[in-house]
PADRENVO-230010 format. One record per residue: x, y, z of N, C-alpha, C in turn; residue number from 1. Coordinates in steps of 0.02 Angstrom, whole numbers, padded with zeros to 5 digits. Layout:
<rs>
(r (X; Y; Z); (X; Y; Z); (X; Y; Z); NUM)
...
</rs>
This chain:
<rs>
(r (00509; -00712; 00111); (00486; -00642; 00108); (00416; -00641; 00076); 1)
(r (00373; -00593; 00096); (00307; -00588; 00066); (00312; -00579; -00009); 2)
(r (00262; -00605; -00045); (00262; -00602; -00118); (00268; -00530; -00143); 3)
(r (00231; -00484; -00113); (00232; -00415; -00136); (00300; -00383; -00124); 4)
(r (00333; -00399; -00069); (00400; -00372; -00056); (00449; -00396; -00109); 5)
(r (00444; -00460; -00128); (00488; -00486; -00180); (00479; -00450; -00246); 6)
(r (00416; -00437; -00264); (00402; -00403; -00327); (00427; -00331; -00326); 7)
(r (00419; -00298; -00270); (00443; -00229; -00264); (00518; -00226; -00271); 8)
(r (00552; -00272; -00239); (00625; -00274; -00245); (00645; -00288; -00318); 9)
(r (00610; -00335; -00349); (00624; -00352; -00419); (00613; -00292; -00465); 10)
(r (00566; -00250; -00447); (00550; -00193; -00490); (00599; -00135; -00483); 11)
(r (00642; -00138; -00433); (00690; -00084; -00424); (00738; -00078; -00483); 12)
(r (00759; -00019; -00496); (00805; -00009; -00552); (00873; -00041; -00539); 13)
(r (00893; -00044; -00476); (00957; -00073; -00459); (00949; -00145; -00436); 14)
(r (01002; -00182; -00439); (01000; -00252; -00418); (00990; -00256; -00343); 15)
(r (00945; -00298; -00318); (00934; -00304; -00246); (00997; -00328; -00211); 16)
(r (01008; -00306; -00150); (01068; -00324; -00114); (01061; -00391; -00078); 17)
(r (00999; -00417; -00073); (00989; -00480; -00039); (00985; -00536; -00090); 18)
(r (01003; -00596; -00069); (01000; -00654; -00113); (00932; -00687; -00109); 19)
(r (00920; -00733; -00155); (00861; -00776; -00154); (00795; -00738; -00164); 20)
(r (00797; -00682; -00200); (00736; -00648; -00218); (00717; -00671; -00288); 21)
(r (00664; -00709; -00295); (00643; -00733; -00360); (00569; -00718; -00370); 22)
(r (00551; -00697; -00429); (00481; -00685; -00445); (00475; -00681; -00521); 23)
(r (00416; -00681; -00546); (00406; -00678; -00618); (00415; -00607; -00644); 24)
(r (00450; -00600; -00700); (00463; -00535; -00729); (00399; -00497; -00744); 25)
(r (00348; -00532; -00770); (00287; -00498; -00788); (00253; -00466; -00728); 26)
(r (00256; -00499; -00671); (00227; -00471; -00610); (00264; -00408; -00589); 27)
(r (00330; -00411; -00590); (00370; -00353; -00570); (00358; -00294; -00618); 28)
(r (00353; -00309; -00682); (00342; -00255; -00732); (00275; -00221; -00721); 29)
(r (00224; -00259; -00707); (00157; -00229; -00697); (00155; -00188; -00633); 30)
(r (00188; -00213; -00581); (00191; -00176; -00519); (00231; -00112; -00529); 31)
(r (00284; -00117; -00567); (00325; -00058; -00582); (00283; -00006; -00617); 32)
(r (00239; -00027; -00663); (00196; 00020; -00699); (00149; 00057; -00651); 33)
(r (00123; 00022; -00601); (00079; 00053; -00552); (00116; 00109; -00515); 34)
(r (00177; 00094; -00493); (00216; 00143; -00456); (00232; 00204; -00498); 35)
(r (00243; 00193; -00563); (00259; 00249; -00607); (00199; 00295; -00619); 36)
(r (00139; 00269; -00607); (00078; 00309; -00620); (00067; 00362; -00566); 37)
(r (00099; 00356; -00509); (00090; 00406; -00457); (00126; 00471; -00478); 38)
(r (00096; 00528; -00461); (00125; 00592; -00481); (00192; 00605; -00447); 39)
(r (00233; 00644; -00480); (00298; 00661; -00451); (00297; 00727; -00414); 40)
(r (00243; 00766; -00423); (00242; 00832; -00393); (00217; 00833; -00321); 41)
(r (00187; 00778; -00299); (00162; 00775; -00230); (00189; 00714; -00195); 42)
(r (00221; 00723; -00137); (00246; 00665; -00099); (00188; 00620; -00077); 43)
(r (00201; 00556; -00073); (00149; 00508; -00057); (00150; 00487; 00016); 44)
(r (00091; 00471; 00042); (00085; 00440; 00108); (00069; 00366; 00096); 45)
(r (00107; 00323; 00130); (00104; 00251; 00118); (00092; 00214; 00183); 46)
(r (00051; 00162; 00181); (00039; 00121; 00240); (00033; 00048; 00220); 47)
(r (00060; 00004; 00262); (00052; -00068; 00251); (00005; -00096; 00304); 48)
(r (-00042; -00136; 00282); (-00089; -00170; 00327); (-00064; -00240; 00341); 49)
(r (-00064; -00258; 00405); (-00038; -00324; 00423); (00035; -00329; 00405); 50)
(r (00075; -00281; 00430); (00144; -00273; 00407); (00189; -00332; 00423); 51)
(r (00175; -00368; 00478); (00218; -00424; 00495); (00289; -00400; 00510); 52)
(r (00336; -00417; 00466); (00406; -00396; 00475); (00421; -00330; 00439); 53)
(r (00373; -00304; 00402); (00382; -00240; 00371); (00419; -00239; 00305); 54)
(r (00431; -00298; 00276); (00471; -00301; 00215); (00437; -00267; 00155); 55)
(r (00370; -00272; 00152); (00334; -00241; 00097); (00342; -00165; 00101); 56)
(r (00334; -00137; 00160); (00340; -00065; 00169); (00410; -00041; 00151); 57)
(r (00460; -00077; 00173); (00529; -00058; 00159); (00543; -00060; 00084); 58)
(r (00520; -00114; 00052); (00532; -00120; -00020); (00495; -00066; -00059); 59)
(r (00433; -00050; -00038); (00393; 00001; -00073); (00426; 00069; -00066); 60)
(r (00451; 00085; -00007); (00485; 00149; 00004); (00545; 00156; -00042); 61)
(r (00584; 00103; -00047); (00642; 00104; -00090); (00622; 00112; -00163); 62)
(r (00571; 00075; -00184); (00550; 00076; -00254); (00524; 00145; -00274); 63)
(r (00484; 00176; -00230); (00457; 00242; -00245); (00512; 00295; -00249); 64)
(r (00557; 00294; -00202); (00612; 00342; -00202); (00658; 00333; -00262); 65)
(r (00668; 00271; -00282); (00712; 00257; -00340); (00682; 00285; -00404); 66)
(r (00616; 00296; -00405); (00583; 00323; -00464); (00567; 00397; -00457); 67)
(r (00596; 00429; -00407); (00587; 00500; -00400); (00521; 00520; -00369); 68)
(r (00484; 00472; -00340); (00421; 00488; -00306); (00436; 00508; -00234); 69)
(r (00416; 00568; -00215); (00427; 00589; -00147); (00383; 00550; -00099); 70)
(r (00407; 00539; -00038); (00370; 00503; 00013); (00367; 00547; 00075); 71)
(r (00306; 00566; 00095); (00299; 00613; 00151); (00286; 00578; 00216); 72)
(r (00263; 00516; 00215); (00249; 00479; 00276); (00240; 00405; 00259); 73)
(r (00268; 00361; 00301); (00260; 00289; 00291); (00240; 00258; 00357); 74)
(r (00187; 00217; 00356); (00161; 00187; 00417); (00163; 00111; 00413); 75)
(r (00194; 00080; 00463); (00190; 00008; 00473); (00131; -00003; 00520); 76)
(r (00083; -00045; 00502); (00027; -00059; 00546); (00017; -00134; 00555); 77)
(r (-00002; -00152; 00615); (-00017; -00222; 00630); (-00053; -00223; 00697); 78)
(r (-00093; -00275; 00708); (-00128; -00280; 00773); (-00083; -00310; 00826); 79)
(r (-00025; -00337; 00806); (00021; -00371; 00852); (00080; -00326; 00868); 80)
(r (00088; -00304; 00931); (00145; -00262; 00950); (00213; -00294; 00935); 81)
(r (00216; -00361; 00940); (00278; -00396; 00925); (00297; -00385; 00852); 82)
(r (00248; -00385; 00807); (00262; -00375; 00736); (00290; -00305; 00725); 83)
(r (00263; -00255; 00760); (00288; -00187; 00752); (00359; -00181; 00777); 84)
(r (00377; -00219; 00829); (00446; -00219; 00852); (00492; -00247; 00798); 85)
(r (00470; -00298; 00763); (00509; -00327; 00709); (00516; -00276; 00651); 86)
(r (00463; -00238; 00639); (00467; -00187; 00587); (00520; -00135; 00605); 87)
(r (00522; -00114; 00667); (00572; -00066; 00689); (00642; -00093; 00679); 88)
(r (00652; -00156; 00699); (00717; -00188; 00692); (00739; -00192; 00618); 89)
(r (00692; -00211; 00575); (00708; -00217; 00504); (00721; -00150; 00471); 90)
(r (00685; -00098; 00494); (00698; -00031; 00468); (00769; -00009; 00487); 91)
(r (00786; -00018; 00550); (00853; 00001; 00573); (00907; -00038; 00535); 92)
(r (00894; -00102; 00523); (00942; -00143; 00487); (00949; -00120; 00415); 93)
(r (00893; -00104; 00384); (00894; -00081; 00314); (00934; -00016; 00307); 94)
(r (00921; 00031; 00351); (00954; 00096; 00347); (01028; 00092; 00363); 95)
(r (01048; 00043; 00404); (01117; 00040; 00426); (01162; -00005; 00383); 96)
(r (01132; -00055; 00349); (01174; -00104; 00316); (01168; -00109; 00241); 97)
(r (01114; -00083; 00212); (01103; -00094; 00141); (01110; -00030; 00101); 98)
(r (01141; -00037; 00043); (01146; 00018; -00005); (01093; 00006; -00059); 99)
(r (01056; 00057; -00075); (01004; 00050; -00126); (00988; 00118; -00155); 100)
(r (00957; 00117; -00213); (00937; 00179; -00244); (00889; 00216; -00199); 101)
(r (00903; 00279; -00185); (00859; 00318; -00142); (00874; 00308; -00068); 102)
(r (00929; 00274; -00052); (00943; 00258; 00018); (00951; 00319; 00062); 103)
(r (00986; 00370; 00037); (00996; 00430; 00077); (00930; 00465; 00091); 104)
(r (00888; 00468; 00040); (00823; 00500; 00048); (00779; 00462; 00097); 105)
(r (00786; 00396; 00098); (00744; 00356; 00142); (00756; 00372; 00215); 106)
(r (00816; 00392; 00233); (00831; 00408; 00302); (00794; 00470; 00326); 107)
(r (00770; 00510; 00280); (00734; 00571; 00300); (00659; 00561; 00303); 108)
(r (00635; 00502; 00284); (00563; 00489; 00285); (00538; 00481; 00357); 109)
(r (00484; 00513; 00376); (00455; 00500; 00442); (00417; 00434; 00441); 110)
(r (00435; 00387; 00484); (00403; 00322; 00488); (00360; 00318; 00551); 111)
(r (00302; 00286; 00543); (00256; 00275; 00599); (00249; 00200; 00611); 112)
(r (00239; 00182; 00673); (00226; 00112; 00692); (00163; 00113; 00735); 113)
(r (00107; 00088; 00707); (00043; 00096; 00740); (00006; 00029; 00746); 114)
(r (-00022; 00017; 00805); (-00068; -00039; 00814); (-00131; -00023; 00775); 115)
(r (-00155; -00072; 00736); (-00215; -00062; 00697); (-00254; -00127; 00691); 116)
(r (-00313; -00127; 00722); (-00358; -00184; 00716); (-00408; -00169; 00661); 117)
(r (-00413; -00211; 00612); (-00459; -00199; 00556); (-00531; -00195; 00581); 118)
(r (-00567; -00146; 00555); (-00636; -00136; 00574); (-00644; -00088; 00632); 119)
(r (-00588; -00067; 00663); (-00590; -00021; 00719); (-00583; 00050; 00693); 120)
(r (-00638; 00086; 00689); (-00636; 00153; 00659); (-00596; 00202; 00702); 121)
(r (-00597; 00192; 00767); (-00559; 00236; 00811); (-00484; 00231; 00797); 122)
(r (-00460; 00170; 00791); (-00389; 00161; 00777); (-00371; 00186; 00707); 123)
(r (-00416; 00178; 00659); (-00403; 00205; 00592); (-00399; 00281; 00594); 124)
(r (-00443; 00312; 00631); (-00443; 00385; 00637); (-00379; 00410; 00672); 125)
(r (-00358; 00373; 00722); (-00296; 00391; 00757); (-00236; 00385; 00710); 126)
(r (-00236; 00334; 00668); (-00182; 00326; 00620); (-00180; 00384; 00570); 127)
(r (-00238; 00403; 00545); (-00242; 00459; 00498); (-00218; 00524; 00530); 128)
(r (-00237; 00535; 00592); (-00216; 00595; 00627); (-00141; 00595; 00638); 129)
(r (-00114; 00537; 00658); (-00042; 00532; 00669); (-00003; 00544; 00604); 130)
(r (-00029; 00517; 00549); (00004; 00526; 00484); (00002; 00599; 00463); 131)
(r (-00054; 00633; 00474); (-00059; 00704; 00458); (-00010; 00745; 00498); 132)
(r (-00008; 00733; 00563); (00038; 00770; 00607); (00110; 00757; 00586); 133)
(r (00125; 00695; 00571); (00193; 00676; 00551); (00213; 00711; 00486); 134)
(r (00169; 00710; 00437); (00184; 00740; 00373); (00190; 00816; 00378); 135)
(r (00146; 00847; 00416); (00148; 00919; 00423); (00209; 00942; 00461); 136)
(r (00230; 00904; 00510); (00290; 00921; 00548); (00351; 00917; 00504); 137)
(r (00352; 00868; 00460); (00409; 00859; 00415); (00415; 00915; 00364); 138)
(r (00357; 00941; 00341); (00357; 00992; 00288); (00342; 01062; 00314); 139)
(r (00333; 01068; 00380); (00316; 01133; 00411); (00251; 01162; 00385); 140)
(r (00204; 01117; 00369); (00138; 01140; 00346); (00092; 01151; 00406); 141)
(r (00041; 01191; 00393); (-00010; 01202; 00444); (-00061; 01145; 00440); 142)
(r (-00065; 01106; 00493); (-00110; 01049; 00494); (-00183; 01069; 00482); 143)
(r (-00203; 01127; 00507); (-00273; 01148; 00501); (-00290; 01166; 00429); 144)
(r (-00240; 01175; 00386); (-00253; 01194; 00317); (-00276; 01137; 00273); 145)
(r (-00270; 01076; 00298); (-00290; 01018; 00259); (-00364; 01003; 00269); 146)
(r (-00401; 01001; 00214); (-00472; 00987; 00218); (-00486; 00913; 00229); 147)
(r (-00440; 00872; 00209); (-00448; 00800; 00216); (-00380; 00768; 00213); 148)
(r (-00373; 00709; 00241); (-00309; 00676; 00237); (-00319; 00601; 00236); 149)
(r (-00287; 00567; 00189); (-00289; 00495; 00185); (-00225; 00470; 00154); 150)
(r (-00216; 00405; 00153); (-00156; 00376; 00124); (-00165; 00369; 00049); 151)
(r (-00112; 00383; 00012); (-00113; 00378; -00060); (-00104; 00306; -00083); 152)
(r (-00064; 00268; -00045); (-00048; 00199; -00064); (-00052; 00154; -00003); 153)
(r (-00097; 00105; -00006); (-00102; 00053; 00045); (-00076; -00012; 00016); 154)
(r (-00042; -00051; 00058); (-00011; -00113; 00036); (-00031; -00171; 00081); 155)
(r (-00038; -00229; 00052); (-00052; -00289; 00092); (-00029; -00351; 00054); 156)
(r (00002; -00397; 00089); (00027; -00458; 00056); (00009; -00518; 00099); 157)
(r (-00029; -00565; 00070); (-00050; -00625; 00105); (-00082; -00609; 00172); 158)
(r (-00134; -00568; 00170); (-00166; -00545; 00231); (-00236; -00572; 00240); 159)
(r (-00263; -00608; 00191); (-00330; -00637; 00196); (-00324; -00713; 00202); 160)
(r (-00338; -00738; 00261); (-00333; -00810; 00273); (-00401; -00843; 00284); 161)
(r (-00453; -00802; 00291); (-00520; -00828; 00299); (-00569; -00773; 00280); 162)
(r (-00630; -00792; 00264); (-00679; -00743; 00241); (-00700; -00694; 00296); 163)
(r (-00693; -00715; 00359); (-00716; -00672; 00414); (-00676; -00607; 00421); 164)
(r (-00614; -00606; 00396); (-00574; -00545; 00404); (-00586; -00496; 00348); 165)
(r (-00621; -00517; 00295); (-00626; -00475; 00235); (-00663; -00410; 00248); 166)
(r (-00723; -00413; 00277); (-00760; -00350; 00287); (-00724; -00302; 00333); 167)
(r (-00698; -00325; 00391); (-00660; -00278; 00434); (-00600; -00248; 00397); 168)
(r (-00566; -00289; 00357); (-00509; -00264; 00319); (-00530; -00208; 00272); 169)
(r (-00582; -00219; 00232); (-00601; -00169; 00183); (-00637; -00109; 00214); 170)
(r (-00666; -00118; 00272); (-00692; -00061; 00308); (-00635; -00013; 00326); 171)
(r (-00580; -00042; 00351); (-00521; -00002; 00367); (-00490; 00027; 00304); 172)
(r (-00485; -00012; 00251); (-00458; 00012; 00188); (-00497; 00073; 00164); 173)
(r (-00563; 00068; 00164); (-00604; 00124; 00140); (-00595; 00186; 00183); 174)
(r (-00584; 00176; 00247); (-00574; 00232; 00293); (-00506; 00266; 00280); 175)
(r (-00455; 00226; 00268); (-00388; 00254; 00258); (-00378; 00283; 00188); 176)
(r (-00421; 00264; 00141); (-00414; 00287; 00072); (-00452; 00352; 00060); 177)
(r (-00470; 00388; 00111); (-00502; 00453; 00102); (-00459; 00496; 00057); 178)
(r (-00485; 00521; 00002); (-00444; 00559; -00045); (-00413; 00620; -00011); 179)
(r (-00349; 00629; -00021); (-00314; 00686; 00009); (-00327; 00748; -00034); 180)
(r (-00349; 00801; -00002); (-00365; 00863; -00037); (-00311; 00915; -00024); 181)
(r (-00287; 00945; -00077); (-00237; 00998; -00069); (-00267; 01055; -00027); 182)
(r (-00225; 01088; 00013); (-00250; 01144; 00054); (-00284; 01198; 00013); 183)
(r (-00265; 01206; -00051); (-00293; 01261; -00091); (-00345; 01236; -00141); 184)
(r (-00370; 01174; -00131); (-00417; 01147; -00179); (-00484; 01133; -00145); 185)
(r (-00537; 01138; -00184); (-00604; 01123; -00158); (-00621; 01049; -00164); 186)
(r (-00591; 01015; -00211); (-00603; 00943; -00220); (-00537; 00909; -00234); 187)
(r (-00536; 00843; -00223); (-00474; 00806; -00236); (-00464; 00798; -00310); 188)
(r (-00405; 00817; -00336); (-00392; 00809; -00407); (-00388; 00735; -00425); 189)
(r (-00402; 00719; -00489); (-00406; 00649; -00509); (-00342; 00611; -00497); 190)
(r (-00284; 00645; -00504); (-00222; 00608; -00498); (-00205; 00592; -00425); 191)
(r (-00247; 00614; -00378); (-00236; 00598; -00308); (-00275; 00536; -00286); 192)
(r (-00303; 00499; -00334); (-00342; 00440; -00317); (-00299; 00389; -00280); 193)
(r (-00319; 00371; -00219); (-00280; 00322; -00180); (-00288; 00252; -00207); 194)
(r (-00239; 00209; -00194); (-00239; 00141; -00218); (-00223; 00093; -00161); 195)
(r (-00255; 00035; -00162); (-00238; -00020; -00116); (-00214; -00078; -00157); 196)
(r (-00150; -00094; -00151); (-00121; -00151; -00188); (-00119; -00211; -00141); 197)
(r (-00152; -00264; -00162); (-00155; -00325; -00121); (-00127; -00383; -00161); 198)
(r (-00078; -00416; -00133); (-00047; -00474; -00166); (-00060; -00537; -00125); 199)
(r (-00060; -00593; -00159); (-00070; -00657; -00125); (-00029; -00711; -00160); 200)
(r (-00003; -00757; -00121); (00036; -00812; -00148); (-00002; -00878; -00145); 201)
(r (-00065; -00874; -00126); (-00108; -00933; -00123); (-00179; -00913; -00142); 202)
(r (-00218; -00961; -00164); (-00287; -00948; -00186); (-00333; -00940; -00126); 203)
(r (-00380; -00893; -00132); (-00431; -00885; -00081); (-00488; -00935; -00095); 204)
(r (-00523; -00955; -00042); (-00580; -00999; -00054); (-00639; -00958; -00080); 205)
(r (-00691; -00993; -00100); (-00749; -00960; -00132); (-00782; -00910; -00085); 206)
(r (-00785; -00927; -00021); (-00817; -00881; 00027); (-00777; -00815; 00033); 207)
(r (-00712; -00820; 00033); (-00671; -00759; 00037); (-00678; -00717; -00025); 208)
(r (-00681; -00749; -00084); (-00689; -00711; -00146); (-00757; -00675; -00147); 209)
(r (-00809; -00709; -00125); (-00875; -00678; -00122); (-00876; -00621; -00072); 210)
(r (-00841; -00631; -00016); (-00838; -00578; 00035); (-00802; -00516; 00008); 211)
(r (-00751; -00526; -00033); (-00716; -00468; -00062); (-00761; -00431; -00110); 212)
(r (-00798; -00468; -00152); (-00845; -00435; -00198); (-00898; -00396; -00159); 213)
(r (-00923; -00426; -00105); (-00974; -00394; -00065); (-00947; -00331; -00032); 214)
(r (-00885; -00334; -00007); (-00854; -00276; 00025); (-00844; -00219; -00025); 215)
(r (-00825; -00237; -00086); (-00816; -00186; -00138); (-00882; -00151; -00153); 216)
(r (-00935; -00189; -00155); (-01001; -00159; -00167); (-01020; -00113; -00109); 217)
(r (-01009; -00136; -00048); (-01029; -00098; 00011); (-00989; -00033; 00018); 218)
(r (-00924; -00037; 00005); (-00882; 00021; 00016); (-00864; 00058; -00048); 219)
(r (-00898; 00041; -00102); (-00891; 00077; -00166); (-00819; 00076; -00192); 220)
(r (-00792; 00017; -00195); (-00724; 00007; -00220); (-00725; -00030; -00286); 221)
(r (-00677; -00014; -00329); (-00668; -00050; -00392); (-00612; -00101; -00382); 222)
(r (-00627; -00163; -00398); (-00579; -00218; -00391); (-00547; -00230; -00459); 223)
(r (-00482; -00219; -00464); (-00447; -00223; -00527); (-00394; -00277; -00524); 224)
(r (-00404; -00331; -00560); (-00356; -00386; -00563); (-00303; -00369; -00616); 225)
(r (-00240; -00362; -00594); (-00188; -00345; -00642); (-00143; -00404; -00659); 226)
(r (-00144; -00456; -00617); (-00102; -00514; -00631); (-00126; -00574; -00592); 227)
(r (-00128; -00632; -00624); (-00144; -00694; -00589); (-00099; -00750; -00616); 228)
(r (-00047; -00765; -00579); (00000; -00817; -00598); (00006; -00870; -00543); 229)
(r (-00049; -00879; -00506); (-00047; -00926; -00451); (-00037; -00998; -00474); 230)
(r (-00052; -01012; -00537); (-00043; -01079; -00563); (00030; -01096; -00576); 231)
(r (00074; -01045; -00575); (00145; -01055; -00587); (00183; -01065; -00522); 232)
(r (00241; -01094; -00527); (00283; -01102; -00468); (00303; -01033; -00441); 233)
(r (00295; -01024; -00376); (00308; -00960; -00343); (00267; -00903; -00375); 234)
(r (00208; -00921; -00402); (00165; -00872; -00433); (00132; -00827; -00383); 235)
(r (00104; -00773; -00409); (00072; -00723; -00366); (00012; -00693; -00402); 236)
(r (-00035; -00671; -00363); (-00093; -00635; -00389); (-00093; -00565; -00360); 237)
(r (-00102; -00515; -00402); (-00102; -00446; -00380); (-00167; -00412; -00400); 238)
(r (-00199; -00380; -00352); (-00260; -00342; -00365); (-00250; -00271; -00339); 239)
(r (-00281; -00224; -00374); (-00279; -00154; -00352); (-00351; -00131; -00341); 240)
(r (-00362; -00100; -00284); (-00428; -00075; -00266); (-00425; 00001; -00263); 241)
(r (-00475; 00033; -00292); (-00478; 00106; -00292); (-00549; 00128; -00278); 242)
(r (-00557; 00191; -00261); (-00624; 00218; -00248); (-00663; 00221; -00313); 243)
(r (-00725; 00199; -00310); (-00766; 00192; -00370); (-00772; 00256; -00410); 244)
(r (-00785; 00312; -00375); (-00796; 00375; -00410); (-00732; 00405; -00438); 245)
(r (-00674; 00378; -00417); (-00611; 00406; -00440); (-00572; 00359; -00485); 246)
(r (-00600; 00300; -00497); (-00565; 00252; -00539); (-00564; 00275; -00611); 247)
(r (-00506; 00270; -00642); (-00500; 00293; -00711); (-00480; 00237; -00759); 248)
(r (-00478; 00174; -00734); (-00453; 00120; -00776); (-00494; 00058; -00764); 249)
(r (-00501; 00016; -00814); (-00535; -00048; -00806); (-00604; -00048; -00837); 250)
(r (-00631; -00108; -00849); (-00699; -00115; -00873); (-00732; -00173; -00836); 251)
(r (-00796; -00171; -00832); (-00832; -00219; -00792); (-00835; -00288; -00825); 252)
(r (-00816; -00339; -00787); (-00821; -00408; -00811); (-00852; -00449; -00755); 253)
(r (-00913; -00471; -00765); (-00948; -00511; -00715); (-00949; -00476; -00648); 254)
(r (-00962; -00411; -00649); (-00969; -00374; -00587); (-00903; -00351; -00558); 255)
(r (-00846; -00367; -00591); (-00782; -00346; -00566); (-00749; -00300; -00617); 256)
(r (-00695; -00269; -00597); (-00657; -00227; -00642); (-00591; -00261; -00656); 257)
(r (-00572; -00264; -00719); (-00509; -00295; -00738); (-00467; -00245; -00776); 258)
(r (-00405; -00235; -00754); (-00362; -00185; -00786); (-00349; -00203; -00858); 259)
(r (-00344; -00151; -00898); (-00330; -00161; -00969); (-00268; -00122; -00988); 260)
</rs>
């Protein structure tokens, strides 16, 4: 299972129903803290980039619901149609066979399965529009009343395998992280700051690391390292990216932001 999916399952209040989920307690605790920081008064829109089998999305949905965080829309995205088919199968399997905290509520979540090629602004715009329509249909809201719409939480696990994919990835991330504005507000409130959680179970090479720094500069993102245990067995590294003007945590260290 992807590293981030394992951590999300570990962070759940209830014991996971599947066997062989192992991860470091400190990683799960820090991820749990991130999830708790999201407001409870507004349902969240969630999307996974490079979903593969969709385990990260499924685990995140369960974890958010178990903590009383409403979920208004969840999107599985991948450039491979076969992967999206696997996501559908795993969602059906999860809803039909597993008992978990928030399970009943999860069945009412509108799920999207969308092809998404990183760097393709047209596909990103189509995803945002589909998410808006899906969320408004679920809540009977007027779609035209929204001044802006973006995802509150983006997820990715082991999705950077070479430096060439970094800029297209973060171009799409920046597009999807457009701050969501309440229909009755002129500006996005601070607690609506979207987050991109990226986990990895292996070290990136120097070119990939430089490409991430460059992408953060170009797209005005704050790179926040919250955990690095790659030196340990089954270790993981977790980073959180947020919009520069909306970031409320971290301090600059060698041009990067590190959570405190």
